[in-house]
N, C-alpha and C positions, 0 to 999 in steps of 0.2 A: 643603366641597361639602353642601348640603343637599338632601336627595331632594325631589321635589314634594309640594306639600301644598297644600290649600285649607281655607277656611272659607265654608261658605253659611248663609244664615238661611232657615228655612221656618217657615210655620205648620201646626199641625194642622188638616185641614179636616174636615169633616163626614164624606165619603168615606173618611178614614183610619181612622174609629171604628168600633167594632162595636156589638151589641145593648148591653153595658156601657156606654157613652157613654167607654169609655177608647180609646186607640188600639190599631190590630190591628198585630201584631207586622210583617206584611209592609209596613205605610208605612213603618218604620224601614229597610229594604231598599231600598224605591223611594228616599227620601232619599239613601240611600248612592251610588245611581246617579245621581241629580242631582247629587250633587258631583262626581263620577266626571267626568259630560260635562264641568261646568263647569272641571274642571282640563285636562281633555283640549283643550278648546277654548282657553283661556289658553294653552297649550303649542304652539298649532297642530298639534295630531295628532287633531282628533276627526274630520275627514275620511278621515283614512287607516286609521282603526281601527273607526269607526262600524259596527256590525252584525256585527262579526268578533271580539268579545270578550266571549264566554258566560262567566257566573259556573259554578266548576266545583266550589267549596266556599266554604261561609259560615257563621259561627257570632258568634253574640251573645250577651252576658249583658244581660237588662232588669232595671235597677236601680230604675228608677222610671215610675209610671205619667204618662202625657199625656193631655190632654183636650182637645176642640175647641178652637181657635183658639190653642192654648200656642203660644208663639213659641219655637223650637227653634234652637239652633247645632249644625249638621254641622260636623264635623272631618275631613278624611279625609288619609290622607298613604300614601306608598309606602314600604311596608316591606322590600319585597325585588323583584328581577327575575330570574326565572330564564330559560330558553333561549327559552321560550315563554309562561311564566305572569308574571304581575303578582301581586304580593300586596299588599294595603291593611290598614293600622290604620284605624279610625272609631271616633268617638265621638262621641254626640248628649247635648247637654246644654238644660236649661232653669233660665234664671236661675243658671248656674254650678255647677247640681248635674248630676251625670251620670246620665242616663237609659238610654242602651245606650252599649255599647262591644264592640267584637268586630273580627274581620277576615274579609275576603274575599279569594279568588284567581280571578283568570279566566285563561284561556287565549287567546292570538292565534291567530287561524284564518287559513289561508290563503283568500284571497277564491276562488281557482277550485275548490279541492278540498274545502274545509271541514277540513281536517286542520291541526293544532296547525303553526304556522310560527315560526320565529326572530324576537324583535324586530330590526328594522333598526337600524345603529348607532347612526344620529341621533336616533331616537326613544327608545334606549335611554340615550343621554346625556341628554336632556332629561329625562326621568323620574328619572334617578338625582341630576341636578344642577340642577333646575329652581326650588328652593326654594320658600319661601311664594308662592303666586299671589295676585292680587288678589281679596280677598273679594268675596262674592257679597251683601250685608247688605240687609235689609228694614228694619232699624230702626238708627240710627247714635247712638250715646251721646256 
């Protein structure tokens, strides 16, 4: 059984860049969130967790610069699930070269109390055994 994962493509847009013309580090984190949203949607879990899964830790190594209109492949996978947390691994590539890699941890919150809540068994099962989800590609080869 493979944990859930997804591959999406996005372009670096003008709003993703800073005064240098290169992408700003926050663009990488937004793209990770886009991949997370697509993965949860495909697993049928988006509505049950949307707005209840804030990041509590994120780290990244920036290995290559990206510029306006670069096509970026974003890979996201479930690395671990705790009682109320989920840890993702992620990698962003341009033309097969790694631009960013890292991990992110989010905590599932109870909708009413906004305190950490345990993952429902069905959601935990889907995340741990969902395997690769259909990609969301801008360009097909």
